[in-house]
VONULO-178314 format. One record per residue (C-alpha): x, y, z; residue in one letter; residue number from 1. Coordinates in steps of 0.1 Angstrom, whole numbers. Each point is the difference from the previous one (the first is absolute). Layout:
+-------+-------+-------+----+-----+
|     u |     v |     w | aa |   i |
+-------+-------+-------+----+-----+
|     X |     Y |     Z |  a | NUM |
...
+-------+-------+-------+----+-----+
This chain:
+-------+-------+-------+----+-----+
|     u |     v |     w | aa |   i |
+-------+-------+-------+----+-----+
|   340 |   -81 |   147 |  m |   1 |
|   -33 |    24 |    14 |  t |   2 |
|   -34 |    -9 |   -11 |  a |   3 |
|   -20 |    27 |   -20 |  v |   4 |
|   -35 |     0 |     9 |  p |   5 |
|   -15 |    -8 |   -32 |  l |   6 |
|   -25 |    29 |    -4 |  p |   7 |
|   -40 |    -8 |     4 |  q |   8 |
|   -12 |    27 |   -25 |  g |   9 |
|    -4 |    39 |     1 |  i |  10 |
|     7 |    15 |    30 |  t |  11 |
|    11 |    38 |     6 |  g |  12 |
|    -7 |    34 |   -13 |  i |  13 |
|    15 |    26 |   -17 |  k |  14 |
|    13 |    18 |    30 |  d |  15 |
|    19 |   -31 |    13 |  t |  16 |
|    17 |   -16 |   -32 |  p |  17 |
|    21 |   -16 |    24 |  k |  18 |
|   -28 |   -23 |    13 |  l |  19 |
|   -10 |    -7 |   -36 |  s |  20 |
|    -5 |   -33 |   -13 |  e |  21 |
|   -24 |   -16 |   -27 |  y |  22 |
|    -3 |   -28 |   -25 |  l |  23 |
|   -12 |     3 |   -37 |  i |  24 |
|   -10 |   -30 |   -16 |  n |  25 |
|    12 |   -22 |    33 |  l |  26 |
|   -21 |    -9 |    27 |  f |  27 |
|    12 |   -19 |    37 |  s |  28 |
|   -14 |   -35 |     7 |  h |  29 |
|    11 |   -20 |    24 |  e |  30 |
|    30 |    15 |     5 |  g |  31 |
|    14 |     1 |   -37 |  y |  32 |
|    -5 |    27 |   -21 |  l |  33 |
|   -21 |   -12 |   -37 |  l |  34 |
|   -12 |    18 |   -34 |  r |  35 |
|   -33 |     6 |    -1 |  t |  36 |
|   -18 |   -16 |   -30 |  p |  37 |
|     9 |     4 |   -36 |  g |  38 |
|   -30 |     3 |   -28 |  t |  39 |
|    -2 |   -23 |   -26 |  k |  40 |
|   -17 |     9 |   -36 |  a |  41 |
|   -34 |   -20 |     1 |  e |  42 |
|   -20 |    18 |   -26 |  v |  43 |
|    -2 |    34 |   -20 |  v |  44 |
|   -32 |    20 |    -1 |  s |  45 |
|    -7 |    19 |   -32 |  s |  46 |
|    -9 |    27 |    23 |  e |  47 |
|    23 |    20 |    22 |  v |  48 |
|     4 |     7 |    39 |  g |  49 |
|   -17 |   -21 |    26 |  c |  50 |
|   -29 |    21 |    16 |  r |  51 |
|   -11 |   -31 |    23 |  a |  52 |
|    -1 |   -37 |     4 |  n |  53 |
|   -17 |   -26 |    20 |  a |  54 |
|   -10 |   -37 |    -1 |  t |  55 |
|   -33 |    -7 |     6 |  w |  56 |
|   -10 |   -27 |    24 |  y |  57 |
|   -30 |   -12 |   -27 |  v |  58 |
|    22 |   -11 |   -22 |  d |  59 |
|    33 |     4 |    15 |  s |  60 |
|    12 |    18 |   -30 |  k |  61 |
|    21 |    31 |    -1 |  p |  62 |
|   -12 |    33 |   -15 |  y |  63 |
|    14 |    25 |   -11 |  f |  64 |
|    -6 |    38 |    -9 |  v |  65 |
|    30 |    14 |   -26 |  i |  66 |
|    -7 |    31 |   -18 |  g |  67 |
|   -34 |    -1 |   -12 |  s |  68 |
|    -6 |   -34 |     0 |  k |  69 |
|   -16 |   -26 |    26 |  l |  70 |
|    19 |   -32 |    -6 |  q |  71 |
|     4 |   -37 |    18 |  r |  72 |
|    28 |   -20 |     0 |  l |  73 |
|    -9 |   -40 |    -7 |  e |  74 |
|    15 |   -29 |     8 |  v |  75 |
|    19 |    -6 |   -29 |  g |  76 |
|    15 |    34 |     3 |  g |  77 |
|   -18 |    21 |   -24 |  t |  78 |
|   -18 |    30 |     5 |  l |  79 |
|   -40 |     4 |    -8 |  t |  80 |
|   -10 |    34 |    -8 |  d |  81 |
|   -33 |     6 |    17 |  l |  82 |
|   -12 |    35 |    -6 |  g |  83 |
|    12 |    39 |     2 |  t |  84 |
|     7 |    21 |    33 |  i |  85 |
|    -2 |    33 |    -4 |  a |  86 |
|    24 |    25 |    13 |  g |  87 |
|    37 |    -3 |    12 |  s |  88 |
|    -3 |     1 |    36 |  a |  89 |
|    10 |   -26 |    21 |  d |  90 |
|   -34 |   -27 |     5 |  c |  91 |
|   -12 |   -19 |    33 |  v |  92 |
|   -15 |   -31 |    -4 |  f |  93 |
|   -29 |   -18 |    25 |  s |  94 |
|    -2 |   -39 |    -1 |  l |  95 |
|   -37 |    -9 |    -1 |  g |  96 |
|   -15 |   -32 |     0 |  q |  97 |
|   -20 |     9 |   -32 |  v |  98 |
|    16 |    27 |   -14 |  n |  99 |
|    37 |    15 |     0 |  l | 100 |
|    -2 |    39 |     3 |  v | 101 |
|    27 |    22 |   -15 |  i | 102 |
|     1 |    37 |     9 |  i | 103 |
|    19 |    29 |   -15 |  v | 104 |
|    11 |    22 |    26 |  k | 105 |
|   -22 |    30 |    -5 |  g | 106 |
|   -15 |   -16 |   -33 |  g | 107 |
|   -19 |   -24 |   -12 |  n | 108 |
|   -11 |   -35 |    20 |  g | 109 |
|    -2 |   -35 |   -17 |  y | 110 |
|   -16 |   -32 |     8 |  t | 111 |
|    11 |   -32 |   -18 |  y | 112 |
|   -11 |   -36 |    -1 |  n | 113 |
|     3 |   -29 |   -24 |  d | 114 |
|   -38 |     8 |   -12 |  d | 115 |
|    -4 |    33 |    -4 |  t | 116 |
|    36 |    12 |    -6 |  g | 117 |
|    14 |    30 |     8 |  l | 118 |
|   -26 |    25 |     6 |  v | 119 |
|     2 |    40 |    12 |  q | 120 |
|   -21 |     8 |    33 |  i | 121 |
|   -24 |    24 |   -18 |  t | 122 |
|   -22 |     4 |    34 |  d | 123 |
|    -8 |    34 |     7 |  p | 124 |
|     7 |     0 |    35 |  d | 125 |
|    37 |   -19 |    -5 |  f | 126 |
|    23 |    26 |     9 |  i | 127 |
|    38 |     3 |   -16 |  p | 128 |
|    18 |   -20 |    28 |  s | 129 |
|    40 |    -1 |    18 |  n | 130 |
|    -6 |   -33 |    20 |  s | 131 |
|   -25 |   -27 |    -2 |  v | 132 |
|    -5 |   -40 |    14 |  d | 133 |
|   -25 |   -24 |    11 |  f | 134 |
|   -20 |   -12 |    28 |  i | 135 |
|   -27 |   -24 |     2 |  n | 136 |
|    -9 |     2 |   -34 |  g | 137 |
|     3 |    37 |    -4 |  r | 138 |
|    26 |    20 |   -16 |  h | 139 |
|     7 |    36 |    19 |  v | 140 |
|    15 |    28 |   -15 |  f | 141 |
|    16 |    29 |    14 |  i | 142 |
|    -6 |    31 |   -24 |  p | 143 |
|    30 |    18 |   -14 |  s | 144 |
|   -14 |    38 |    16 |  d | 145 |
|     1 |   -18 |    33 |  g | 146 |
|   -36 |     0 |     7 |  e | 147 |
|   -24 |   -31 |    17 |  p | 148 |
|    11 |   -33 |   -10 |  a | 149 |
|   -28 |   -20 |   -21 |  f | 150 |
|    -5 |   -33 |    -9 |  y | 151 |
|   -15 |   -27 |   -25 |  s | 152 |
|   -29 |   -18 |    -1 |  e | 153 |
|     7 |   -37 |    11 |  v | 154 |
|    19 |   -18 |   -29 |  d | 155 |
|    -7 |    27 |   -22 |  q | 156 |
|    29 |    22 |    -1 |  a | 157 |
|   -12 |    24 |   -27 |  g | 158 |
|   -36 |     7 |    24 |  n | 159 |
|     4 |    29 |    23 |  i | 160 |
|   -31 |     8 |    15 |  n | 161 |
|    -4 |    36 |     6 |  p | 162 |
|    -4 |    -4 |    40 |  l | 163 |
|    34 |   -22 |    -1 |  n | 164 |
|    20 |    24 |    15 |  f | 165 |
|    17 |     1 |    37 |  f | 166 |
|    26 |    21 |    18 |  d | 167 |
|    22 |     3 |    30 |  a | 168 |
|   -11 |    28 |    11 |  e | 169 |
|    19 |     4 |    34 |  e | 170 |
|    25 |    20 |   -13 |  l | 171 |
|    -2 |    26 |   -31 |  p | 172 |
|    25 |   -15 |   -20 |  d | 173 |
|    -4 |   -10 |   -38 |  l | 174 |
|     1 |   -40 |    -4 |  n | 175 |
|    29 |   -11 |   -23 |  k | 176 |
|     4 |   -43 |     6 |  f | 177 |
|   -21 |   -27 |     5 |  t | 178 |
|    11 |   -38 |    11 |  i | 179 |
|   -15 |   -29 |    14 |  n | 180 |
|    22 |   -16 |    23 |  i | 181 |
|   -20 |   -34 |    19 |  s | 182 |
|   -31 |    12 |   -12 |  n | 183 |
|     2 |    35 |    15 |  q | 184 |
|    -2 |    27 |   -21 |  l | 185 |
|    26 |    26 |     4 |  y | 186 |
|    -2 |    37 |   -12 |  i | 187 |
|    29 |    24 |     5 |  g | 188 |
|    -3 |    35 |    -3 |  g | 189 |
|    19 |    27 |     3 |  g | 190 |
|     5 |     3 |    40 |  q | 191 |
|   -13 |   -34 |     6 |  a | 192 |
|   -11 |   -34 |    -5 |  f | 193 |
|   -36 |   -14 |     7 |  e | 194 |
|    -9 |   -37 |    -1 |  i | 195 |
|   -33 |   -14 |    -6 |  f | 196 |
|   -17 |   -35 |    -1 |  r | 197 |
|   -24 |   -14 |   -21 |  p | 198 |
|   -36 |    -6 |    12 |  t | 199 |
|   -28 |   -18 |   -14 |  t | 200 |
|   -20 |    27 |    -4 |  n | 201 |
|    -4 |     7 |   -38 |  v | 202 |
|    -9 |    40 |    10 |  l | 203 |
|    30 |     0 |    21 |  t | 204 |
|    26 |   -24 |   -12 |  p | 205 |
|    28 |    19 |    15 |  f | 206 |
|     1 |    10 |    40 |  l | 207 |
|    28 |    17 |    15 |  k | 208 |
|    18 |   -13 |    26 |  r | 209 |
|    -5 |    27 |    35 |  d | 210 |
|    38 |     8 |    16 |  n | 211 |
|    19 |   -15 |   -29 |  a | 212 |
|    15 |    31 |   -20 |  r | 213 |
|    35 |    -2 |    -3 |  i | 214 |
|    14 |    38 |    -1 |  d | 215 |
|    26 |    -9 |   -29 |  v | 216 |
|    -9 |    15 |   -33 |  g | 217 |
|     3 |   -14 |   -35 |  y | 218 |
|    25 |    15 |   -27 |  i | 219 |
|     2 |   -30 |   -24 |  g | 220 |
|    20 |   -31 |    -9 |  g | 221 |
|   -22 |   -24 |    17 |  g | 222 |
|     5 |   -38 |     3 |  i | 223 |
|    -8 |   -29 |    13 |  r | 224 |
|    26 |   -20 |    29 |  y | 225 |
|     2 |   -24 |    20 |  l | 226 |
|   -40 |    -3 |     6 |  g | 227 |
|    -5 |    39 |     0 |  t | 228 |
|    15 |    29 |   -22 |  f | 229 |
|    26 |    24 |    -3 |  a | 230 |
|     2 |    38 |   -12 |  f | 231 |
|    13 |    33 |    -6 |  i | 232 |
|   -14 |    17 |    29 |  g | 233 |
|     2 |    32 |    25 |  n | 234 |
|    -9 |     9 |    36 |  t | 235 |
|   -20 |    32 |     6 |  r | 236 |
|    22 |    25 |    -1 |  d | 237 |
|    31 |   -18 |    -9 |  q | 238 |
|    22 |   -15 |   -31 |  g | 239 |
|    -4 |   -26 |   -21 |  y | 240 |
|     7 |   -35 |    10 |  s | 241 |
|    -7 |   -35 |   -12 |  i | 242 |
|   -25 |   -18 |    24 |  n | 243 |
|   -15 |   -35 |     9 |  i | 244 |
|   -34 |    -6 |     7 |  m | 245 |
|    -1 |   -18 |    37 |  q | 246 |
|   -30 |    -8 |    23 |  s | 247 |
|   -13 |    42 |    11 |  g | 248 |
|    32 |    15 |   -16 |  q | 249 |
|    23 |     4 |   -28 |  a | 250 |
|    36 |     7 |    12 |  p | 251 |
|    26 |     9 |   -24 |  a | 252 |
|    23 |   -27 |   -13 |  i | 253 |
|    27 |    25 |   -18 |  s | 254 |
|    27 |    11 |    20 |  n | 255 |
|    19 |    32 |     0 |  s | 256 |
|    17 |    -7 |   -34 |  a | 257 |
|   -31 |    -7 |   -18 |  i | 258 |
|   -21 |    31 |    16 |  n | 259 |
|    29 |    23 |   -13 |  e | 260 |
|    -6 |   -10 |   -35 |  l | 261 |
|   -38 |    -4 |     1 |  l | 262 |
|     0 |    39 |    16 |  n | 263 |
|    26 |    13 |   -20 |  t | 264 |
|     2 |   -14 |   -33 |  e | 265 |
|   -39 |    -1 |    -8 |  y | 266 |
|   -29 |    23 |    -3 |  t | 267 |
|   -31 |   -13 |    14 |  s | 268 |
|   -11 |   -10 |   -36 |  g | 269 |
|    26 |   -19 |   -10 |  q | 270 |
|    -7 |   -22 |    34 |  l | 271 |
|   -38 |    -2 |    -9 |  k | 272 |
|    10 |   -15 |   -35 |  d | 273 |
|    27 |   -25 |    14 |  a | 274 |
|    -5 |   -34 |   -10 |  n | 275 |
|     0 |   -28 |    23 |  a | 276 |
|    13 |   -40 |    -5 |  f | 277 |
|     4 |   -29 |    20 |  s | 278 |
|    14 |   -36 |    -3 |  f | 279 |
|    16 |   -30 |    23 |  q | 280 |
|    34 |    -5 |   -11 |  w | 281 |
|    26 |   -26 |    21 |  k | 282 |
|   -27 |    -2 |    25 |  g | 283 |
|    -1 |    38 |     7 |  a | 284 |
|   -28 |    23 |    -8 |  q | 285 |
|    11 |    27 |   -18 |  v | 286 |
|   -25 |    32 |    -7 |  i | 287 |
|    15 |    31 |   -20 |  g | 288 |
|   -10 |    35 |   -14 |  w | 289 |
|    10 |    11 |   -32 |  n | 290 |
|     5 |    39 |     2 |  i | 291 |
|    20 |    12 |   -30 |  a | 292 |
|    31 |    10 |     4 |  p | 293 |
|    -1 |   -29 |    27 |  y | 294 |
|   -12 |   -34 |    11 |  t | 295 |
|    -2 |    -6 |    37 |  i | 296 |
|    -5 |   -38 |    13 |  a | 297 |
|    -8 |   -16 |    33 |  y | 298 |
|    13 |   -34 |     6 |  i | 299 |
|     4 |   -17 |    33 |  g | 300 |
|     0 |    34 |    20 |  g | 301 |
|    26 |    16 |   -20 |  n | 302 |
|    -3 |    27 |   -28 |  w | 303 |
|    14 |    -2 |   -35 |  i | 304 |
|     3 |    13 |   -35 |  y | 305 |
|   -11 |   -15 |   -30 |  f | 306 |
|    17 |    13 |   -31 |  d | 307 |
|     1 |    -9 |   -37 |  s | 308 |
|    35 |    20 |   -13 |  s | 309 |
|    32 |   -13 |    -1 |  l | 310 |
|    17 |    31 |    18 |  d | 311 |
|   -11 |    -5 |    40 |  a | 312 |
|    19 |    33 |     2 |  l | 313 |
|   -32 |    16 |   -11 |  t | 314 |
|   -27 |   -18 |    14 |  t | 315 |
|   -34 |    -2 |   -20 |  g | 316 |
|   -34 |   -17 |    -3 |  p | 317 |
|    -6 |   -39 |    -4 |  w | 318 |
|   -18 |    -4 |   -33 |  n | 319 |
|   -21 |   -28 |    13 |  g | 320 |
|   -39 |    14 |     9 |  k | 321 |
|   -26 |   -16 |    13 |  y | 322 |
|     8 |   -42 |    12 |  v | 323 |
|   -28 |   -26 |     2 |  t | 324 |
|     4 |   -34 |     3 |  f | 325 |
|   -14 |   -29 |   -29 |  a | 326 |
|    12 |   -32 |   -15 |  y | 327 |
|    24 |    -4 |    34 |  n | 328 |
|    20 |    30 |    -7 |  r | 329 |
|     1 |    38 |     4 |  y | 330 |
|    -9 |    17 |   -31 |  y | 331 |
|    10 |    38 |     1 |  v | 332 |
|    -9 |    29 |   -27 |  g | 333 |
|    26 |    27 |   -12 |  h | 334 |
|    -3 |    35 |     3 |  r | 335 |
|     5 |    11 |   -35 |  t | 336 |
|     3 |   -29 |   -24 |  t | 337 |
|   -22 |   -30 |    -7 |  g | 338 |
|    20 |   -26 |    17 |  q | 339 |
|   -15 |   -25 |    23 |  i | 340 |
|    27 |   -15 |    21 |  g | 341 |
|     0 |   -25 |    29 |  s | 342 |
|    19 |     2 |    29 |  l | 343 |
|    29 |   -24 |     1 |  t | 344 |
|    28 |   -11 |    18 |  d | 345 |
|    27 |    11 |   -30 |  t | 346 |
|     9 |    37 |    12 |  p | 347 |
|    -6 |    26 |   -29 |  g | 348 |
|   -27 |    13 |   -19 |  e | 349 |
|   -14 |   -20 |   -36 |  y | 350 |
|    41 |   -10 |    -4 |  g | 351 |
|    15 |    31 |     9 |  a | 352 |
|    22 |    10 |    26 |  q | 353 |
|   -10 |    23 |    30 |  v | 354 |
|    20 |    11 |    26 |  e | 355 |
|     5 |    -7 |    39 |  y | 356 |
|    16 |    16 |    29 |  e | 357 |
|     3 |     3 |    35 |  l | 358 |
|    13 |    27 |    26 |  c | 359 |
|    15 |    -5 |    33 |  t | 360 |
|    28 |    10 |    22 |  f | 361 |
|    29 |    -7 |    30 |  v | 362 |
|     0 |    19 |    25 |  r | 363 |
|    22 |     6 |    32 |  s | 364 |
|     3 |    26 |    28 |  t | 365 |
|    -4 |    36 |    -9 |  k | 366 |
|    35 |    21 |   -11 |  n | 367 |
|    16 |   -36 |     1 |  s | 368 |
|    18 |   -12 |   -30 |  y | 369 |
|     3 |   -36 |   -18 |  f | 370 |
|    14 |   -18 |   -31 |  s | 371 |
|   -21 |   -21 |   -22 |  l | 372 |
|    25 |   -25 |   -12 |  r | 373 |
|   -24 |   -19 |   -17 |  a | 374 |
|   -36 |   -10 |    -6 |  l | 375 |
|   -16 |   -34 |    -6 |  e | 376 |
|   -37 |   -10 |   -14 |  a | 377 |
|   -11 |   -35 |     6 |  d | 378 |
|   -25 |    -5 |   -31 |  l | 379 |
|   -12 |   -24 |   -26 |  l | 380 |
|    31 |    -3 |   -22 |  t | 381 |
|     4 |   -18 |   -33 |  g | 382 |
|   -33 |     3 |   -16 |  q | 383 |
|    12 |    27 |   -30 |  d | 384 |
|    30 |    16 |    -8 |  d | 385 |
|   -15 |    35 |    11 |  t | 386 |
|    13 |    28 |    25 |  t | 387 |
|    -6 |    17 |    31 |  i | 388 |
|    12 |    32 |    14 |  g | 389 |
|    11 |    19 |    28 |  l | 390 |
|     5 |    34 |     5 |  s | 391 |
|     5 |    17 |    38 |  l | 392 |
|    -5 |    33 |    11 |  g | 393 |
|     7 |    21 |    33 |  r | 394 |
|   -31 |    21 |     2 |  d | 395 |
|   -26 |   -19 |    -9 |  g | 396 |
|    -6 |    24 |   -34 |  v | 397 |
|    31 |     0 |   -20 |  a | 398 |
|    14 |   -33 |   -11 |  n | 399 |
|    30 |   -15 |   -15 |  d | 400 |
|    -4 |   -18 |   -35 |  d | 401 |
|   -13 |   -34 |    -2 |  f | 402 |
|    33 |   -27 |    -2 |  t | 403 |
|   -16 |   -33 |   -14 |  y | 404 |
|     6 |   -39 |     7 |  r | 405 |
|    -9 |   -29 |   -20 |  n | 406 |
|   -32 |   -20 |    15 |  l | 407 |
|    23 |   -30 |   -18 |  l | 408 |
|    -9 |   -26 |   -29 |  a | 409 |
|   -27 |   -28 |     8 |  t | 410 |
|    12 |   -26 |    22 |  g | 411 |
|    19 |    26 |    22 |  n | 412 |
|   -22 |    -4 |    30 |  y | 413 |
|    21 |     4 |    30 |  n | 414 |
|    18 |    31 |    -4 |  h | 415 |
|    -5 |    34 |    20 |  r | 416 |
|     3 |    32 |   -19 |  i | 417 |
|    31 |    18 |    13 |  r | 418 |
|     9 |    41 |    -3 |  w | 419 |
|    35 |     2 |    22 |  g | 420 |
|    32 |    14 |    -4 |  g | 421 |
|    -8 |    28 |    18 |  g | 422 |
|   -35 |    22 |    -2 |  l | 423 |
|    14 |    31 |    20 |  g | 424 |
|    -2 |    20 |    35 |  t | 425 |
|   -37 |     7 |    12 |  y | 426 |
|    -9 |    27 |    26 |  e | 427 |
|   -26 |   -19 |    21 |  s | 428 |
|   -21 |   -11 |   -30 |  f | 429 |
|     2 |   -14 |   -34 |  c | 430 |
|   -30 |    -4 |   -24 |  q | 431 |
|    -2 |   -34 |   -22 |  i | 432 |
|   -18 |    -3 |   -31 |  r | 433 |
|    -1 |   -35 |   -20 |  m | 434 |
|   -16 |    -4 |   -34 |  r | 435 |
|    -6 |   -20 |   -30 |  g | 436 |
|   -19 |   -11 |   -26 |  t | 437 |
|     0 |   -33 |   -21 |  g | 438 |
|   -31 |   -22 |     0 |  n | 439 |
|    12 |   -23 |    26 |  v | 440 |
|   -11 |    -7 |    37 |  k | 441 |
|    18 |    17 |    30 |  l | 442 |
|     1 |   -14 |    35 |  s | 443 |
|    21 |    22 |    20 |  m | 444 |
|     4 |   -19 |    35 |  e | 445 |
|    25 |    24 |    12 |  a | 446 |
|    22 |    32 |    -2 |  l | 447 |
|    33 |     0 |    22 |  e | 448 |
|    23 |    26 |     4 |  a | 449 |
|    40 |    -2 |     9 |  d | 450 |
|     5 |    27 |    22 |  l | 451 |
+-------+-------+-------+----+-----+
């Protein structure tokens, strides 16, 4: 038997289909392929469509904007309505020491604490914004029109002094995003990021760091990641990529396959509206971007698809929208319903099945032929009476129908899944696709071919 390397993630571009590999609802971890987390039902809101969520460290409780309501999930699993949030656009939270700030992208701003409740920001110097974050007692806002940033008074989230405006100024690009990393304020524009450090001067509380410009523009989907942040960006006169901020630079972490996806399947407006999520799973950090019709995630240095469909042949988006950690679990909103779930080790979503799929290949020297007599998968069996399917292809484009094998009833753990009887003769290349459903764990250790 010849070992077939298990795919690590999404690779290959459209012009080279014979180099294509991918994972859907599977990820590579310490030499195994494992299923991505499922979603367990926790509570259902009276509203529909998650617009944002965050856990406020002041009370360690998760807050959600679902439909038109700000709601808090209590320890006992009930939702408390805290007030009305206007509009339908996604929102952004800023976690202050005294106030929780919520902005509707391009719309109203609000403050919340237990004493005053939810209050709309009515200060005449407040401008509808797309981004906000908290640093040194102030909330810093980025106006939706890209004009100079502005900030609140200390511990007074709704109080904006007309002089509390500042700009990066070095490049004539519009401001789009801000984030506080290690008590430094990053402001991203269409061409570059500038970095500001806080000062003790009440007249100029933020001072731009000299020679600290990073020449990568911000498009959308900024998300905290391992002590820094990742985002969809672009370098001047180049295409879109996914980048991670580092000291003095922001290199791309997206590979050629992801770059092709970003640059051929989406408009800049769609990428701008991407919503990002982050969580830890099986000891690995996961970051992802929900940009219908796909959801892509980065884990362990590789890219995979998250998908909520039952047909992995037609990849679709994940229903999860925004993820936050509270009460010792990860809570996730829903794109279109009022469901709030938690990530779970049991695959599936709210009890329903979703499909997983892997794609890899066997290759020999060019213009040579080989016979594939059998294929064996070493994976965890005996969990449920469900199936896994195999489909083979000769060109990386068209494949045969799936042939299914049973994963064996509970208790039958020491068996390999085998497709035999002669699987055909191939010229130089055979594509292998495997897929299945069932709300069972999958732990695939090896794939071997009898050539």
